[in-house]
PyMOL Python script that loads the backbone (N, CA, C, O; Angstrom):
from pymol import cmd

cmd.read_pdbstr("""\
ATOM      1  N   MET A   1     -10.457   0.922   5.412  1.00  0.00           N
ATOM      2  CA  MET A   1     -10.182  -0.498   5.426  1.00  0.00           C
ATOM      3  C   MET A   1      -8.792  -0.726   6.017  1.00  0.00           C
ATOM      4  O   MET A   1      -7.826  -0.079   5.614  1.00  0.00           O
ATOM      5  N   TRP A   2      -8.700  -1.636   6.962  1.00  0.00           N
ATOM      6  CA  TRP A   2      -7.431  -2.012   7.563  1.00  0.00           C
ATOM      7  C   TRP A   2      -6.755  -3.055   6.688  1.00  0.00           C
ATOM      8  O   TRP A   2      -7.396  -3.985   6.198  1.00  0.00           O
ATOM      9  N   VAL A   3      -5.449  -2.888   6.501  1.00  0.00           N
ATOM     10  CA  VAL A   3      -4.683  -3.791   5.641  1.00  0.00           C
ATOM     11  C   VAL A   3      -3.464  -4.296   6.404  1.00  0.00           C
ATOM     12  O   VAL A   3      -2.637  -3.511   6.869  1.00  0.00           O
ATOM     13  N   LYS A   4      -3.367  -5.606   6.523  1.00  0.00           N
ATOM     14  CA  LYS A   4      -2.176  -6.196   7.141  1.00  0.00           C
ATOM     15  C   LYS A   4      -1.112  -6.320   6.054  1.00  0.00           C
ATOM     16  O   LYS A   4      -1.312  -7.006   5.052  1.00  0.00           O
ATOM     17  N   ILE A   5       0.044  -5.633   6.267  1.00  0.00           N
ATOM     18  CA  ILE A   5       1.109  -5.638   5.267  1.00  0.00           C
ATOM     19  C   ILE A   5       2.368  -6.342   5.766  1.00  0.00           C
ATOM     20  O   ILE A   5       3.330  -6.503   5.014  1.00  0.00           O
ATOM     21  N   GLY A   6       2.365  -6.757   7.022  1.00  0.00           N
ATOM     22  CA  GLY A   6       3.515  -7.457   7.601  1.00  0.00           C
ATOM     23  C   GLY A   6       3.099  -8.134   8.884  1.00  0.00           C
ATOM     24  O   GLY A   6       1.962  -7.987   9.332  1.00  0.00           O
ATOM     25  N   ASP A   7       4.021  -8.883   9.483  1.00  0.00           N
ATOM     26  CA  ASP A   7       3.695  -9.628  10.700  1.00  0.00           C
ATOM     27  C   ASP A   7       3.073  -8.747  11.778  1.00  0.00           C
ATOM     28  O   ASP A   7       2.073  -9.129  12.385  1.00  0.00           O
ATOM     29  N   ASN A   8       3.645  -7.588  12.020  1.00  0.00           N
ATOM     30  CA  ASN A   8       3.140  -6.678  13.053  1.00  0.00           C
ATOM     31  C   ASN A   8       2.842  -5.300  12.484  1.00  0.00           C
ATOM     32  O   ASN A   8       2.981  -4.296  13.182  1.00  0.00           O
ATOM     33  N   HIS A   9       2.436  -5.245  11.232  1.00  0.00           N
ATOM     34  CA  HIS A   9       2.242  -3.958  10.580  1.00  0.00           C
ATOM     35  C   HIS A   9       0.879  -3.935   9.884  1.00  0.00           C
ATOM     36  O   HIS A   9       0.659  -4.631   8.892  1.00  0.00           O
ATOM     37  N   VAL A  10      -0.028  -3.122  10.426  1.00  0.00           N
ATOM     38  CA  VAL A  10      -1.363  -2.944   9.867  1.00  0.00           C
ATOM     39  C   VAL A  10      -1.563  -1.454   9.625  1.00  0.00           C
ATOM     40  O   VAL A  10      -1.233  -0.628  10.476  1.00  0.00           O
ATOM     41  N   ILE A  11      -2.106  -1.117   8.458  1.00  0.00           N
ATOM     42  CA  ILE A  11      -2.363   0.292   8.143  1.00  0.00           C
ATOM     43  C   ILE A  11      -3.844   0.487   7.843  1.00  0.00           C
ATOM     44  O   ILE A  11      -4.550  -0.459   7.495  1.00  0.00           O
ATOM     45  N   ASN A  12      -4.300   1.723   7.980  1.00  0.00           N
ATOM     46  CA  ASN A  12      -5.655   2.086   7.595  1.00  0.00           C
ATOM     47  C   ASN A  12      -5.570   2.727   6.216  1.00  0.00           C
ATOM     48  O   ASN A  12      -5.146   3.875   6.083  1.00  0.00           O
ATOM     49  N   LEU A  13      -5.971   1.989   5.202  1.00  0.00           N
ATOM     50  CA  LEU A  13      -5.855   2.465   3.822  1.00  0.00           C
ATOM     51  C   LEU A  13      -6.703   3.710   3.575  1.00  0.00           C
ATOM     52  O   LEU A  13      -6.334   4.552   2.756  1.00  0.00           O
ATOM     53  N   ASN A  14      -7.828   3.839   4.267  1.00  0.00           N
ATOM     54  CA  ASN A  14      -8.695   5.006   4.089  1.00  0.00           C
ATOM     55  C   ASN A  14      -7.997   6.301   4.491  1.00  0.00           C
ATOM     56  O   ASN A  14      -8.277   7.356   3.923  1.00  0.00           O
ATOM     57  N   LEU A  15      -7.090   6.230   5.467  1.00  0.00           N
ATOM     58  CA  LEU A  15      -6.366   7.420   5.911  1.00  0.00           C
ATOM     59  C   LEU A  15      -5.170   7.733   5.024  1.00  0.00           C
ATOM     60  O   LEU A  15      -4.690   8.866   4.995  1.00  0.00           O
ATOM     61  N   MET A  16      -4.695   6.733   4.305  1.00  0.00           N
ATOM     62  CA  MET A  16      -3.492   6.921   3.491  1.00  0.00           C
ATOM     63  C   MET A  16      -3.785   7.703   2.214  1.00  0.00           C
ATOM     64  O   MET A  16      -2.983   8.557   1.836  1.00  0.00           O
ATOM     65  N   GLY A  17      -4.868   7.453   1.556  1.00  0.00           N
ATOM     66  CA  GLY A  17      -5.219   8.240   0.383  1.00  0.00           C
ATOM     67  C   GLY A  17      -5.248   7.466  -0.913  1.00  0.00           C
ATOM     68  O   GLY A  17      -6.326   7.119  -1.395  1.00  0.00           O
ATOM     69  N   GLU A  18      -4.085   7.181  -1.498  1.00  0.00           N
ATOM     70  CA  GLU A  18      -4.053   6.592  -2.832  1.00  0.00           C
ATOM     71  C   GLU A  18      -3.009   5.486  -2.898  1.00  0.00           C
ATOM     72  O   GLU A  18      -2.090   5.434  -2.081  1.00  0.00           O
ATOM     73  N   PHE A  19      -3.162   4.600  -3.884  1.00  0.00           N
ATOM     74  CA  PHE A  19      -2.155   3.559  -4.087  1.00  0.00           C
ATOM     75  C   PHE A  19      -2.117   3.180  -5.560  1.00  0.00           C
ATOM     76  O   PHE A  19      -3.109   3.298  -6.280  1.00  0.00           O
ATOM     77  N   TRP A  20      -0.949   2.723  -5.987  1.00  0.00           N
ATOM     78  CA  TRP A  20      -0.774   2.316  -7.379  1.00  0.00           C
ATOM     79  C   TRP A  20       0.375   1.324  -7.475  1.00  0.00           C
ATOM     80  O   TRP A  20       1.189   1.212  -6.558  1.00  0.00           O
ATOM     81  N   CYS A  21       0.436   0.603  -8.598  1.00  0.00           N
ATOM     82  CA  CYS A  21       1.503  -0.371  -8.842  1.00  0.00           C
ATOM     83  C   CYS A  21       2.644   0.290  -9.591  1.00  0.00           C
ATOM     84  O   CYS A  21       2.424   1.075 -10.514  1.00  0.00           O
ATOM     85  N   ASP A  22       3.854  -0.029  -9.191  1.00  0.00           N
ATOM     86  CA  ASP A  22       5.063   0.369  -9.917  1.00  0.00           C
ATOM     87  C   ASP A  22       5.684  -0.926 -10.444  1.00  0.00           C
ATOM     88  O   ASP A  22       6.395  -1.625  -9.722  1.00  0.00           O
ATOM     89  N   PHE A  23       5.405  -1.233 -11.712  1.00  0.00           N
ATOM     90  CA  PHE A  23       5.830  -2.510 -12.285  1.00  0.00           C
ATOM     91  C   PHE A  23       7.342  -2.609 -12.419  1.00  0.00           C
ATOM     92  O   PHE A  23       7.901  -3.702 -12.337  1.00  0.00           O
ATOM     93  N   GLU A  24       8.003  -1.488 -12.622  1.00  0.00           N
ATOM     94  CA  GLU A  24       9.458  -1.492 -12.764  1.00  0.00           C
ATOM     95  C   GLU A  24      10.140  -1.915 -11.465  1.00  0.00           C
ATOM     96  O   GLU A  24      11.125  -2.653 -11.487  1.00  0.00           O
ATOM     97  N   SER A  25       9.618  -1.448 -10.344  1.00  0.00           N
ATOM     98  CA  SER A  25      10.211  -1.747  -9.033  1.00  0.00           C
ATOM     99  C   SER A  25       9.560  -2.931  -8.326  1.00  0.00           C
ATOM    100  O   SER A  25       9.992  -3.325  -7.243  1.00  0.00           O
ATOM    101  N   LEU A  26       8.515  -3.502  -8.940  1.00  0.00           N
ATOM    102  CA  LEU A  26       7.739  -4.580  -8.315  1.00  0.00           C
ATOM    103  C   LEU A  26       7.243  -4.181  -6.934  1.00  0.00           C
ATOM    104  O   LEU A  26       7.438  -4.899  -5.953  1.00  0.00           O
ATOM    105  N   CYS A  27       6.591  -3.012  -6.879  1.00  0.00           N
ATOM    106  CA  CYS A  27       6.050  -2.574  -5.596  1.00  0.00           C
ATOM    107  C   CYS A  27       4.697  -1.900  -5.779  1.00  0.00           C
ATOM    108  O   CYS A  27       4.360  -1.406  -6.855  1.00  0.00           O
ATOM    109  N   ILE A  28       3.944  -1.897  -4.699  1.00  0.00           N
ATOM    110  CA  ILE A  28       2.731  -1.093  -4.607  1.00  0.00           C
ATOM    111  C   ILE A  28       3.097   0.108  -3.756  1.00  0.00           C
ATOM    112  O   ILE A  28       3.638  -0.032  -2.659  1.00  0.00           O
ATOM    113  N   VAL A  29       2.798   1.280  -4.272  1.00  0.00           N
ATOM    114  CA  VAL A  29       3.078   2.528  -3.573  1.00  0.00           C
ATOM    115  C   VAL A  29       1.780   2.988  -2.929  1.00  0.00           C
ATOM    116  O   VAL A  29       0.754   3.097  -3.600  1.00  0.00           O
ATOM    117  N   ILE A  30       1.823   3.257  -1.636  1.00  0.00           N
ATOM    118  CA  ILE A  30       0.657   3.772  -0.923  1.00  0.00           C
ATOM    119  C   ILE A  30       1.022   5.161  -0.434  1.00  0.00           C
ATOM    120  O   ILE A  30       1.926   5.323   0.386  1.00  0.00           O
ATOM    121  N   GLY A  31       0.316   6.162  -0.940  1.00  0.00           N
ATOM    122  CA  GLY A  31       0.623   7.546  -0.603  1.00  0.00           C
ATOM    123  C   GLY A  31      -0.386   8.129   0.354  1.00  0.00           C
ATOM    124  O   GLY A  31      -1.596   8.014   0.158  1.00  0.00           O
ATOM    125  N   GLU A  32       0.129   8.757   1.392  1.00  0.00           N
ATOM    126  CA  GLU A  32      -0.699   9.428   2.388  1.00  0.00           C
ATOM    127  C   GLU A  32      -1.189  10.753   1.807  1.00  0.00           C
ATOM    128  O   GLU A  32      -0.490  11.384   1.014  1.00  0.00           O
ATOM    129  N   ILE A  33      -2.368  11.165   2.193  1.00  0.00           N
ATOM    130  CA  ILE A  33      -2.874  12.472   1.782  1.00  0.00           C
ATOM    131  C   ILE A  33      -1.918  13.531   2.325  1.00  0.00           C
ATOM    132  O   ILE A  33      -1.609  13.518   3.516  1.00  0.00           O
ATOM    133  N   PRO A  34      -1.441  14.453   1.475  1.00  0.00           N
ATOM    134  CA  PRO A  34      -0.422  15.427   1.925  1.00  0.00           C
ATOM    135  C   PRO A  34      -0.913  16.335   3.048  1.00  0.00           C
ATOM    136  O   PRO A  34      -2.090  16.686   3.125  1.00  0.00           O
ATOM    137  N   PHE A  35       0.025  16.700   3.909  1.00  0.00           N
ATOM    138  CA  PHE A  35      -0.249  17.711   4.926  1.00  0.00           C
ATOM    139  C   PHE A  35      -0.337  19.074   4.239  1.00  0.00           C
ATOM    140  O   PHE A  35      -0.013  19.190   3.057  1.00  0.00           O
ATOM    141  N   ASP A  36      -0.766  20.094   4.959  1.00  0.00           N
ATOM    142  CA  ASP A  36      -0.845  21.449   4.405  1.00  0.00           C
ATOM    143  C   ASP A  36       0.504  21.921   3.885  1.00  0.00           C
ATOM    144  O   ASP A  36       0.564  22.734   2.963  1.00  0.00           O
ATOM    145  N   SER A  37       1.582  21.420   4.468  1.00  0.00           N
ATOM    146  CA  SER A  37       2.925  21.832   4.059  1.00  0.00           C
ATOM    147  C   SER A  37       3.375  21.151   2.769  1.00  0.00           C
ATOM    148  O   SER A  37       4.444  21.466   2.245  1.00  0.00           O
ATOM    149  N   GLY A  38       2.569  20.217   2.251  1.00  0.00           N
ATOM    150  CA  GLY A  38       2.942  19.516   1.029  1.00  0.00           C
ATOM    151  C   GLY A  38       3.728  18.244   1.263  1.00  0.00           C
ATOM    152  O   GLY A  38       4.119  17.573   0.308  1.00  0.00           O
ATOM    153  N   VAL A  39       3.969  17.899   2.529  1.00  0.00           N
ATOM    154  CA  VAL A  39       4.729  16.690   2.856  1.00  0.00           C
ATOM    155  C   VAL A  39       3.760  15.519   2.985  1.00  0.00           C
ATOM    156  O   VAL A  39       2.705  15.635   3.610  1.00  0.00           O
ATOM    157  N   LYS A  40       4.132  14.397   2.386  1.00  0.00           N
ATOM    158  CA  LYS A  40       3.327  13.209   2.590  1.00  0.00           C
ATOM    159  C   LYS A  40       4.221  11.990   2.751  1.00  0.00           C
ATOM    160  O   LYS A  40       5.326  11.922   2.214  1.00  0.00           O
ATOM    161  N   ARG A  41       3.708  11.037   3.502  1.00  0.00           N
ATOM    162  CA  ARG A  41       4.424   9.791   3.751  1.00  0.00           C
ATOM    163  C   ARG A  41       4.031   8.798   2.668  1.00  0.00           C
ATOM    164  O   ARG A  41       2.876   8.738   2.247  1.00  0.00           O
ATOM    165  N   ILE A  42       5.006   8.027   2.230  1.00  0.00           N
ATOM    166  CA  ILE A  42       4.770   7.022   1.204  1.00  0.00           C
ATOM    167  C   ILE A  42       5.274   5.681   1.723  1.00  0.00           C
ATOM    168  O   ILE A  42       6.394   5.582   2.225  1.00  0.00           O
ATOM    169  N   LEU A  43       4.451   4.663   1.601  1.00  0.00           N
ATOM    170  CA  LEU A  43       4.870   3.303   1.915  1.00  0.00           C
ATOM    171  C   LEU A  43       5.114   2.564   0.609  1.00  0.00           C
ATOM    172  O   LEU A  43       4.305   2.638  -0.316  1.00  0.00           O
ATOM    173  N   LEU A  44       6.224   1.855   0.538  1.00  0.00           N
ATOM    174  CA  LEU A  44       6.562   1.049  -0.630  1.00  0.00           C
ATOM    175  C   LEU A  44       6.495  -0.411  -0.209  1.00  0.00           C
ATOM    176  O   LEU A  44       7.264  -0.852   0.645  1.00  0.00           O
ATOM    177  N   LEU A  45       5.584  -1.155  -0.804  1.00  0.00           N
ATOM    178  CA  LEU A  45       5.424  -2.575  -0.501  1.00  0.00           C
ATOM    179  C   LEU A  45       6.039  -3.360  -1.649  1.00  0.00           C
ATOM    180  O   LEU A  45       5.525  -3.337  -2.768  1.00  0.00           O
ATOM    181  N   TYR A  46       7.136  -4.054  -1.375  1.00  0.00           N
ATOM    182  CA  TYR A  46       7.856  -4.782  -2.426  1.00  0.00           C
ATOM    183  C   TYR A  46       7.424  -6.242  -2.488  1.00  0.00           C
ATOM    184  O   TYR A  46       7.064  -6.848  -1.479  1.00  0.00           O
ATOM    185  N   PHE A  47       7.472  -6.791  -3.707  1.00  0.00           N
ATOM    186  CA  PHE A  47       7.026  -8.154  -3.964  1.00  0.00           C
ATOM    187  C   PHE A  47       8.095  -8.935  -4.721  1.00  0.00           C
ATOM    188  O   PHE A  47       8.954  -8.362  -5.391  1.00  0.00           O
ATOM    189  N   GLU A  48       8.016 -10.253  -4.597  1.00  0.00           N
ATOM    190  CA  GLU A  48       8.975 -11.142  -5.249  1.00  0.00           C
ATOM    191  C   GLU A  48       8.809 -11.131  -6.769  1.00  0.00           C
ATOM    192  O   GLU A  48       9.793 -11.183  -7.508  1.00  0.00           O
ATOM    193  N   ASP A  49       7.565 -11.063  -7.226  1.00  0.00           N
ATOM    194  CA  ASP A  49       7.307 -11.057  -8.669  1.00  0.00           C
ATOM    195  C   ASP A  49       6.008 -10.311  -8.957  1.00  0.00           C
ATOM    196  O   ASP A  49       5.246  -9.987  -8.046  1.00  0.00           O
ATOM    197  N   ASP A  50       5.770 -10.046 -10.244  1.00  0.00           N
ATOM    198  CA  ASP A  50       4.589  -9.260 -10.605  1.00  0.00           C
ATOM    199  C   ASP A  50       3.287 -10.015 -10.353  1.00  0.00           C
ATOM    200  O   ASP A  50       2.246  -9.388 -10.157  1.00  0.00           O
ATOM    201  N   GLY A  51       3.321 -11.341 -10.355  1.00  0.00           N
ATOM    202  CA  GLY A  51       2.120 -12.119 -10.051  1.00  0.00           C
ATOM    203  C   GLY A  51       1.652 -11.898  -8.623  1.00  0.00           C
ATOM    204  O   GLY A  51       0.459 -11.721  -8.378  1.00  0.00           O
ATOM    205  N   LYS A  52       2.585 -11.908  -7.680  1.00  0.00           N
ATOM    206  CA  LYS A  52       2.238 -11.673  -6.275  1.00  0.00           C
ATOM    207  C   LYS A  52       1.816 -10.224  -6.055  1.00  0.00           C
ATOM    208  O   LYS A  52       0.929  -9.941  -5.250  1.00  0.00           O
ATOM    209  N   MET A  53       2.458  -9.313  -6.776  1.00  0.00           N
ATOM    210  CA  MET A  53       2.090  -7.904  -6.663  1.00  0.00           C
ATOM    211  C   MET A  53       0.652  -7.700  -7.155  1.00  0.00           C
ATOM    212  O   MET A  53      -0.130  -7.000  -6.511  1.00  0.00           O
ATOM    213  N   MET A  54       0.308  -8.303  -8.283  1.00  0.00           N
ATOM    214  CA  MET A  54      -1.039  -8.141  -8.826  1.00  0.00           C
ATOM    215  C   MET A  54      -2.081  -8.817  -7.933  1.00  0.00           C
ATOM    216  O   MET A  54      -3.197  -8.314  -7.800  1.00  0.00           O
ATOM    217  N   LYS A  55      -1.734  -9.939  -7.328  1.00  0.00           N
ATOM    218  CA  LYS A  55      -2.658 -10.605  -6.408  1.00  0.00           C
ATOM    219  C   LYS A  55      -2.951  -9.695  -5.212  1.00  0.00           C
ATOM    220  O   LYS A  55      -4.102  -9.571  -4.792  1.00  0.00           O
ATOM    221  N   ALA A  56      -1.919  -9.065  -4.668  1.00  0.00           N
ATOM    222  CA  ALA A  56      -2.105  -8.137  -3.550  1.00  0.00           C
ATOM    223  C   ALA A  56      -2.930  -6.927  -3.987  1.00  0.00           C
ATOM    224  O   ALA A  56      -3.817  -6.484  -3.257  1.00  0.00           O
ATOM    225  N   TYR A  57      -2.641  -6.395  -5.172  1.00  0.00           N
ATOM    226  CA  TYR A  57      -3.376  -5.241  -5.701  1.00  0.00           C
ATOM    227  C   TYR A  57      -4.859  -5.590  -5.872  1.00  0.00           C
ATOM    228  O   TYR A  57      -5.733  -4.811  -5.492  1.00  0.00           O
ATOM    229  N   GLU A  58      -5.131  -6.759  -6.444  1.00  0.00           N
ATOM    230  CA  GLU A  58      -6.518  -7.195  -6.625  1.00  0.00           C
ATOM    231  C   GLU A  58      -7.221  -7.370  -5.280  1.00  0.00           C
ATOM    232  O   GLU A  58      -8.407  -7.064  -5.154  1.00  0.00           O
ATOM    233  N   THR A  59      -6.499  -7.857  -4.282  1.00  0.00           N
ATOM    234  CA  THR A  59      -7.068  -8.004  -2.938  1.00  0.00           C
ATOM    235  C   THR A  59      -7.463  -6.641  -2.376  1.00  0.00           C
ATOM    236  O   THR A  59      -8.524  -6.501  -1.768  1.00  0.00           O
ATOM    237  N   LEU A  60      -6.608  -5.634  -2.579  1.00  0.00           N
ATOM    238  CA  LEU A  60      -6.930  -4.279  -2.121  1.00  0.00           C
ATOM    239  C   LEU A  60      -8.160  -3.731  -2.842  1.00  0.00           C
ATOM    240  O   LEU A  60      -9.068  -3.194  -2.209  1.00  0.00           O
ATOM    241  N   ILE A  61      -8.186  -3.870  -4.167  1.00  0.00           N
ATOM    242  CA  ILE A  61      -9.320  -3.368  -4.960  1.00  0.00           C
ATOM    243  C   ILE A  61     -10.613  -4.078  -4.554  1.00  0.00           C
ATOM    244  O   ILE A  61     -11.633  -3.429  -4.326  1.00  0.00           O
ATOM    245  N   ASP A  62     -10.570  -5.406  -4.465  1.00  0.00           N
ATOM    246  CA  ASP A  62     -11.762  -6.167  -4.082  1.00  0.00           C
ATOM    247  C   ASP A  62     -12.240  -5.787  -2.682  1.00  0.00           C
ATOM    248  O   ASP A  62     -13.442  -5.667  -2.445  1.00  0.00           O
ATOM    249  N   GLY A  63     -11.305  -5.600  -1.760  1.00  0.00           N
ATOM    250  CA  GLY A  63     -11.671  -5.196  -0.404  1.00  0.00           C
ATOM    251  C   GLY A  63     -12.394  -3.864  -0.378  1.00  0.00           C
ATOM    252  O   GLY A  63     -13.361  -3.686   0.362  1.00  0.00           O
ATOM    253  N   LEU A  64     -11.919  -2.928  -1.189  1.00  0.00           N
ATOM    254  CA  LEU A  64     -12.582  -1.623  -1.264  1.00  0.00           C
ATOM    255  C   LEU A  64     -13.951  -1.733  -1.927  1.00  0.00           C
ATOM    256  O   LEU A  64     -14.921  -1.140  -1.454  1.00  0.00           O
ATOM    257  N   LYS A  65     -14.032  -2.490  -3.019  1.00  0.00           N
ATOM    258  CA  LYS A  65     -15.308  -2.655  -3.726  1.00  0.00           C
ATOM    259  C   LYS A  65     -16.365  -3.310  -2.843  1.00  0.00           C
ATOM    260  O   LYS A  65     -17.537  -2.937  -2.875  1.00  0.00           O
ATOM    261  N   LEU A  66     -15.929  -4.297  -2.052  1.00  0.00           N
ATOM    262  CA  LEU A  66     -16.860  -5.034  -1.196  1.00  0.00           C
ATOM    263  C   LEU A  66     -17.030  -4.392   0.178  1.00  0.00           C
ATOM    264  O   LEU A  66     -17.718  -4.929   1.047  1.00  0.00           O
ATOM    265  N   ASN A  67     -16.390  -3.231   0.362  1.00  0.00           N
ATOM    266  CA  ASN A  67     -16.488  -2.478   1.614  1.00  0.00           C
ATOM    267  C   ASN A  67     -16.072  -3.320   2.826  1.00  0.00           C
ATOM    268  O   ASN A  67     -16.722  -3.286   3.871  1.00  0.00           O
ATOM    269  N   LYS A  68     -14.988  -4.068   2.668  1.00  0.00           N
ATOM    270  CA  LYS A  68     -14.483  -4.896   3.767  1.00  0.00           C
ATOM    271  C   LYS A  68     -13.788  -4.016   4.799  1.00  0.00           C
ATOM    272  O   LYS A  68     -13.280  -2.942   4.479  1.00  0.00           O
ATOM    273  N   ASN A  69     -13.775  -4.486   6.034  1.00  0.00           N
ATOM    274  CA  ASN A  69     -13.088  -3.766   7.106  1.00  0.00           C
ATOM    275  C   ASN A  69     -11.616  -4.122   7.187  1.00  0.00           C
ATOM    276  O   ASN A  69     -10.816  -3.336   7.694  1.00  0.00           O
ATOM    277  N   TYR A  70     -11.237  -5.336   6.677  1.00  0.00           N
ATOM    278  CA  TYR A  70      -9.878  -5.839   6.868  1.00  0.00           C
ATOM    279  C   TYR A  70      -9.506  -6.777   5.724  1.00  0.00           C
ATOM    280  O   TYR A  70     -10.300  -7.634   5.336  1.00  0.00           O
ATOM    281  N   VAL A  71      -8.305  -6.614   5.187  1.00  0.00           N
ATOM    282  CA  VAL A  71      -7.734  -7.573   4.243  1.00  0.00           C
ATOM    283  C   VAL A  71      -6.285  -7.833   4.647  1.00  0.00           C
ATOM    284  O   VAL A  71      -5.650  -7.001   5.295  1.00  0.00           O
ATOM    285  N   ASP A  72      -5.779  -8.987   4.257  1.00  0.00           N
ATOM    286  CA  ASP A  72      -4.415  -9.388   4.614  1.00  0.00           C
ATOM    287  C   ASP A  72      -3.634  -9.659   3.333  1.00  0.00           C
ATOM    288  O   ASP A  72      -3.935 -10.605   2.606  1.00  0.00           O
ATOM    289  N   ILE A  73      -2.623  -8.820   3.057  1.00  0.00           N
ATOM    290  CA  ILE A  73      -1.748  -9.057   1.906  1.00  0.00           C
ATOM    291  C   ILE A  73      -0.329  -9.376   2.369  1.00  0.00           C
ATOM    292  O   ILE A  73       0.599  -9.407   1.561  1.00  0.00           O
ATOM    293  N   SER A  74      -0.161  -9.611   3.662  1.00  0.00           N
ATOM    294  CA  SER A  74       1.175  -9.798   4.235  1.00  0.00           C
ATOM    295  C   SER A  74       1.901 -11.009   3.662  1.00  0.00           C
ATOM    296  O   SER A  74       3.132 -11.023   3.625  1.00  0.00           O
ATOM    297  N   GLY A  75       1.171 -12.019   3.217  1.00  0.00           N
ATOM    298  CA  GLY A  75       1.795 -13.203   2.653  1.00  0.00           C
ATOM    299  C   GLY A  75       2.465 -12.956   1.319  1.00  0.00           C
ATOM    300  O   GLY A  75       3.287 -13.759   0.878  1.00  0.00           O
ATOM    301  N   HIS A  76       2.125 -11.854   0.670  1.00  0.00           N
ATOM    302  CA  HIS A  76       2.693 -11.524  -0.637  1.00  0.00           C
ATOM    303  C   HIS A  76       3.848 -10.532  -0.540  1.00  0.00           C
ATOM    304  O   HIS A  76       4.705 -10.495  -1.424  1.00  0.00           O
ATOM    305  N   VAL A  77       3.881  -9.729   0.520  1.00  0.00           N
ATOM    306  CA  VAL A  77       4.866  -8.651   0.664  1.00  0.00           C
ATOM    307  C   VAL A  77       6.192  -9.218   1.166  1.00  0.00           C
ATOM    308  O   VAL A  77       6.218  -9.982   2.131  1.00  0.00           O
ATOM    309  N   VAL A  78       7.307  -8.840   0.503  1.00  0.00           N
ATOM    310  CA  VAL A  78       8.622  -9.301   0.969  1.00  0.00           C
ATOM    311  C   VAL A  78       9.389  -8.214   1.715  1.00  0.00           C
ATOM    312  O   VAL A  78      10.301  -8.519   2.483  1.00  0.00           O
ATOM    313  N   ASN A  79       9.027  -6.942   1.497  1.00  0.00           N
ATOM    314  CA  ASN A  79       9.721  -5.847   2.187  1.00  0.00           C
ATOM    315  C   ASN A  79       8.835  -4.604   2.187  1.00  0.00           C
ATOM    316  O   ASN A  79       8.098  -4.353   1.233  1.00  0.00           O
ATOM    317  N   VAL A  80       8.916  -3.836   3.261  1.00  0.00           N
ATOM    318  CA  VAL A  80       8.179  -2.577   3.372  1.00  0.00           C
ATOM    319  C   VAL A  80       9.180  -1.473   3.673  1.00  0.00           C
ATOM    320  O   VAL A  80       9.998  -1.592   4.586  1.00  0.00           O
ATOM    321  N   GLU A  81       9.107  -0.395   2.893  1.00  0.00           N
ATOM    322  CA  GLU A  81       9.943   0.779   3.148  1.00  0.00           C
ATOM    323  C   GLU A  81       9.038   1.988   3.285  1.00  0.00           C
ATOM    324  O   GLU A  81       7.955   2.045   2.702  1.00  0.00           O
ATOM    325  N   GLU A  82       9.495   2.942   4.056  1.00  0.00           N
ATOM    326  CA  GLU A  82       8.751   4.188   4.241  1.00  0.00           C
ATOM    327  C   GLU A  82       9.606   5.341   3.744  1.00  0.00           C
ATOM    328  O   GLU A  82      10.813   5.384   3.984  1.00  0.00           O
ATOM    329  N   ALA A  83       8.975   6.266   3.055  1.00  0.00           N
ATOM    330  CA  ALA A  83       9.680   7.441   2.550  1.00  0.00           C
ATOM    331  C   ALA A  83       8.811   8.665   2.804  1.00  0.00           C
ATOM    332  O   ALA A  83       7.608   8.549   3.036  1.00  0.00           O
ATOM    333  N   VAL A  84       9.424   9.820   2.758  1.00  0.00           N
ATOM    334  CA  VAL A  84       8.699  11.079   2.895  1.00  0.00           C
ATOM    335  C   VAL A  84       8.888  11.858   1.608  1.00  0.00           C
ATOM    336  O   VAL A  84      10.007  12.004   1.117  1.00  0.00           O
ATOM    337  N   TYR A  85       7.791  12.356   1.067  1.00  0.00           N
ATOM    338  CA  TYR A  85       7.820  13.112  -0.175  1.00  0.00           C
ATOM    339  C   TYR A  85       7.422  14.546   0.130  1.00  0.00           C
ATOM    340  O   TYR A  85       6.397  14.787   0.768  1.00  0.00           O
ATOM    341  N   GLU A  86       8.215  15.483  -0.317  1.00  0.00           N
ATOM    342  CA  GLU A  86       7.887  16.898  -0.141  1.00  0.00           C
ATOM    343  C   GLU A  86       7.527  17.474  -1.493  1.00  0.00           C
ATOM    344  O   GLU A  86       8.392  17.682  -2.344  1.00  0.00           O
ATOM    345  N   GLY A  87       6.236  17.731  -1.686  1.00  0.00           N
ATOM    346  CA  GLY A  87       5.751  18.266  -2.956  1.00  0.00           C
ATOM    347  C   GLY A  87       6.089  19.726  -3.122  1.00  0.00           C
ATOM    348  O   GLY A  87       6.536  20.396  -2.191  1.00  0.00           O
ATOM    349  N   GLU A  88       5.870  20.195  -4.311  1.00  0.00           N
ATOM    350  CA  GLU A  88       6.179  21.598  -4.637  1.00  0.00           C
ATOM    351  C   GLU A  88       5.036  22.486  -4.223  1.00  0.00           C
ATOM    352  O   GLU A  88       5.098  23.701  -4.410  1.00  0.00           O
TER     353      GLU A  88
END
""", "prot")
cmd.dss("prot")
cmd.show_as("cartoon", "prot")
cmd.util.cbc("prot")
cmd.orient("prot")
């Protein structure tokens, strides 16, 4: 499923792997399936408040349940950061 997360930023959620809410940071974390080396890319989608974060999360869940090709959560996201995680 393609997800619009910003004005010019669309990701393929199926290739990323997993996602979850971090209520402390008000963000949805989207983790890429790790490479053989244990390195994976993580996208952090930040929100203004937990209501907007939950609305975006529900949109992602509903899109997957309904097997949609595309959803747009860009109206809820206030900032996107990318990080690299090196697992053990």
